[in-house]
C-alpha positions in Angstrom: -35.4 -25.4 1.8 -33.2 -28.2 2.9 -30.4 -27.1 0.5 -30.5 -23.6 1.9 -30.0 -24.9 5.4 -27.2 -27.2 4.3 -25.5 -24.3 2.5 -25.7 -22.2 5.6 -24.3 -25.0 7.8 -21.4 -25.6 5.3 -20.7 -21.9 5.2 -20.1 -21.9 8.9 -18.4 -25.3 9.4 -15.8 -25.0 6.5 -13.9 -22.0 7.9 -14.0 -23.5 11.4 -12.6 -26.8 10.1 -9.8 -24.9 8.2 -8.8 -23.0 11.4 -8.6 -26.2 13.4 -6.6 -28.0 10.7 -4.1 -25.0 10.5 -3.8 -25.0 14.3 -3.2 -28.8 14.4 -0.5 -28.5 11.7 1.2 -25.6 13.5 1.2 -27.6 16.8 2.7 -30.6 15.0 5.5 -28.4 13.5 6.4 -27.0 16.9 6.3 -30.5 18.5 8.8 -31.9 16.0 11.0 -28.8 16.1 10.5 -27.8 12.5 9.8 -24.2 13.4 12.5 -22.2 15.2 12.1 -18.8 16.9 14.5 -16.8 14.7 14.7 -13.1 14.8 13.0 -11.4 11.9 15.1 -9.8 9.2 14.5 -6.2 8.6 13.1 -5.4 5.2 15.4 -3.8 2.7 14.4 -0.2 1.9 14.3 0.9 -1.7 16.5 3.8 -2.6 14.6 7.0 -3.3 14.6 8.2 -6.8 16.1 11.5 -7.5 13.8 14.3 -8.6 13.9 14.5 -12.4 15.5 17.6 -13.8 13.0 20.0 -15.3 13.7 21.5 -18.7 13.7 25.2 -19.2 10.4 25.0 -21.1 8.7 23.2 -18.2 10.0 25.8 -15.7 8.6 28.6 -17.8 5.2 26.8 -18.1 5.1 26.2 -14.3 6.0 29.9 -13.7 3.1 31.0 -15.9 0.7 28.7 -14.1 1.9 30.0 -10.7 1.4 33.6 -12.0 -2.2 32.7 -13.1 -2.8 31.1 -9.7 -1.5 34.1 -7.8 -3.3 36.7 -9.9 -5.6 39.0 -7.9 -6.3 41.8 -10.3 -3.0 43.6 -9.6 0.6 43.0 -10.5 1.4 42.1 -6.9 2.8 38.6 -6.4 3.6 38.1 -10.1 7.0 36.8 -11.2 8.7 37.8 -14.4 9.2 35.1 -16.9 12.3 35.3 -19.1 
């Protein structure tokens, strides 16, 4: 019973103490001028990768799959595969 109460109290007090310690350290840093207000640097953007070149076999396979998807019982909308 007592250990449960102590555990609940410690679960509340520990984060509060961490917050106050962080705030006190930040105030001390500003007081002694260790932190300057510098403009933030913009992040570097990664170059986009080029789309990989499809082989002829993959193009044919994708065309067959597109024909299967577009099939409605007639030949309308079908593409020829060479």
